[in-house]
TIPAPA-490725 format. One line per 5 residues: number of its first residue (from 0); for each residue x, z, y of C-alpha. Coordinates in Angstrom, 3 decimals. Each point is the difference from the previous one (the first is absolute). Layout:
REM residues N
NUM) X:Z:Y ~ ...;
This chain:
REM residues 160
0) 45.490:-62.732:378.221 ~ 3.615:1.108:-0.134 ~ 2.249:-1.350:2.756 ~ 3.759:0.026:-0.047 ~ 1.728:0.426:3.338;
5) 3.319:-1.837:0.320 ~ 0.106:-0.200:3.803 ~ 1.420:3.260:1.246 ~ 3.252:1.553:1.115 ~ -0.993:3.183:1.725;
10) 3.028:2.181:0.498 ~ -0.894:3.641:-0.447 ~ 2.976:1.402:1.913 ~ 1.438:-0.855:3.388 ~ 3.605:-1.125:0.126;
15) 1.046:2.902:2.259 ~ -1.208:2.544:-2.595 ~ 1.605:-1.975:-2.812 ~ 3.311:0.048:1.886 ~ -0.223:3.776:0.543;
20) -0.686:0.488:-3.728 ~ 2.871:-2.355:-0.897 ~ 2.466:1.932:2.169 ~ -1.105:3.247:-1.657 ~ 0.421:-1.593:-3.440;
25) 3.522:-1.125:0.845 ~ 0.904:3.449:1.322 ~ -1.414:1.664:-3.116 ~ 2.233:-2.248:-2.121 ~ 3.064:0.622:2.217;
30) 0.053:-3.631:1.116 ~ 0.630:-1.320:3.487 ~ -2.623:-1.831:2.005 ~ 1.447:-3.424:0.810 ~ -1.338:-3.036:1.803;
35) 0.352:-1.943:-3.269 ~ -2.293:2.423:-1.820 ~ -2.493:-0.084:2.869 ~ -0.054:-3.820:-0.053 ~ -0.673:0.086:-3.763;
40) -2.963:2.327:0.555 ~ -1.288:-1.984:2.986 ~ 0.249:-3.317:-1.843 ~ -1.944:1.424:-2.948 ~ -2.615:1.375:2.393;
45) -0.415:-3.327:1.778 ~ -0.210:-2.051:-3.196 ~ -3.252:-0.891:-1.719 ~ 1.886:-1.232:-3.047 ~ 1.447:1.607:-3.100;
50) 3.736:-0.416:0.447 ~ 2.938:-0.079:-2.365 ~ 3.076:1.830:1.305 ~ 1.607:-3.394:0.536 ~ -2.985:-1.340:1.977;
55) -0.041:3.187:2.097 ~ 3.733:-0.377:0.647 ~ -0.532:-3.628:1.030 ~ -2.805:0.965:2.428 ~ 2.228:2.656:1.556;
60) 2.828:-2.497:0.441 ~ -2.402:-2.439:1.687 ~ -1.506:2.709:2.200 ~ 3.286:1.663:0.977 ~ 2.891:-2.430:-0.664;
65) 2.530:2.184:1.862 ~ -0.888:3.101:-2.033 ~ 2.182:0.340:-3.081 ~ -2.345:1.220:-2.738 ~ 1.396:-0.253:-3.503;
70) -2.146:-0.753:-3.020 ~ 1.210:3.285:-1.541 ~ -1.498:1.872:2.975 ~ -3.301:-1.787:-0.591 ~ 0.006:0.965:-3.699;
75) 0.941:3.635:0.679 ~ -2.605:0.347:2.761 ~ -2.730:-1.547:-2.174 ~ 0.916:2.351:-2.858 ~ -0.286:3.016:2.304;
80) -3.304:-1.214:1.456 ~ -1.437:-0.715:-3.447 ~ 1.125:3.356:-1.395 ~ -1.729:1.651:2.972 ~ -3.189:-2.092:-0.460;
85) 0.354:-1.680:3.397 ~ 0.201:-3.406:-1.669 ~ -1.291:-1.185:-3.331 ~ 1.313:-2.726:-2.211 ~ -1.390:-2.536:-2.418;
90) 2.269:-0.947:-2.871 ~ 0.659:-3.591:-0.952 ~ 2.172:0.794:-3.016 ~ 3.303:-1.876:0.084 ~ -0.953:-1.413:3.407;
95) 0.146:3.490:1.523 ~ -2.382:1.894:2.250 ~ -2.028:-0.814:3.072 ~ -0.657:2.781:2.505 ~ -2.721:0.841:2.464;
100) -0.440:2.854:2.414 ~ -2.454:2.612:-1.222 ~ -1.560:0.336:3.469 ~ -2.905:-2.316:-0.787 ~ -3.436:0.859:-1.287;
105) -0.283:0.231:-3.768 ~ -0.177:-3.359:-1.733 ~ 0.761:-1.615:-3.334 ~ 2.012:-3.081:-0.930 ~ -0.337:-3.301:-1.805;
110) 3.550:-0.960:-0.951 ~ 0.570:-3.675:-0.663 ~ 2.689:-0.144:-2.665 ~ 0.725:-3.732:0.345 ~ 0.466:-0.347:3.765;
115) 0.667:3.657:0.869 ~ -2.719:0.245:2.651 ~ -2.040:3.169:0.377 ~ -3.611:0.340:1.104 ~ -1.230:3.372:1.250;
120) -3.612:0.923:-0.538 ~ -2.472:2.878:0.159 ~ -2.982:0.161:-2.324 ~ -2.348:2.911:0.635 ~ -1.477:-0.188:-3.504;
125) 3.431:0.431:-1.571 ~ 0.687:2.924:2.340 ~ -3.310:1.665:-0.898 ~ 0.622:-0.493:-3.724 ~ 3.473:1.552:0.210;
130) -1.411:3.075:1.743 ~ -2.809:0.204:-2.527 ~ 2.465:-0.078:-2.905 ~ 2.204:2.702:1.505 ~ -3.059:2.179:0.643;
135) -1.267:-0.496:-3.561 ~ 3.382:1.042:-1.368 ~ 0.353:2.905:2.444 ~ 3.181:-1.569:1.338 ~ 1.172:0.510:3.578;
140) 1.328:-3.380:1.161 ~ 2.731:0.147:2.647 ~ 0.680:-3.732:0.187 ~ -0.496:-3.209:-1.946 ~ 0.986:-3.618:0.027;
145) -1.176:-3.115:-1.739 ~ 2.024:-3.115:-0.613 ~ -1.524:-2.956:-1.777 ~ 2.560:-2.534:-1.233 ~ -0.835:-3.616:-0.672;
150) 0.084:-3.618:1.064 ~ -1.713:-1.211:3.163 ~ -2.161:-3.117:0.087 ~ 2.689:-1.999:1.817 ~ 2.581:0.661:-2.732;
155) -2.623:-0.649:-2.709 ~ -0.609:-3.422:1.578 ~ 3.699:-0.819:-0.074 ~ 0.048:0.504:-3.780 ~ -2.758:-2.546:-0.619;
């Protein structure tokens, strides 16, 4: 029997190491390390949700109301982190992107197009099949992601 695991959030990197890597990334890109950028990284690390830039900005303002962090800083920092594969994003078309830190164990996503919620899952059979396919085609996989888009049962009920 195939079981799908949706109850996990194991971070694969400690925050201290992530911060060291982030500082090196900023230096490599001739950018200054600021408290605002650190709070962006820390808030992403602490969150179990997939966040829009606006939601991330809102969380930062709640967490540190005295810290002036502009939405443009959030967007620029997310762009840098995504380009460097520290965060990944899921696209919602005209509704924009939602971001998550890449420091979690590999997982896939069910993306609910009506309500915008996201469910993370791991299915070992899918993982085995992907490796089997790459082996059959003599393809060296470096990474992969799966997003399944659709309508959840709650939103289906609302339409009835």
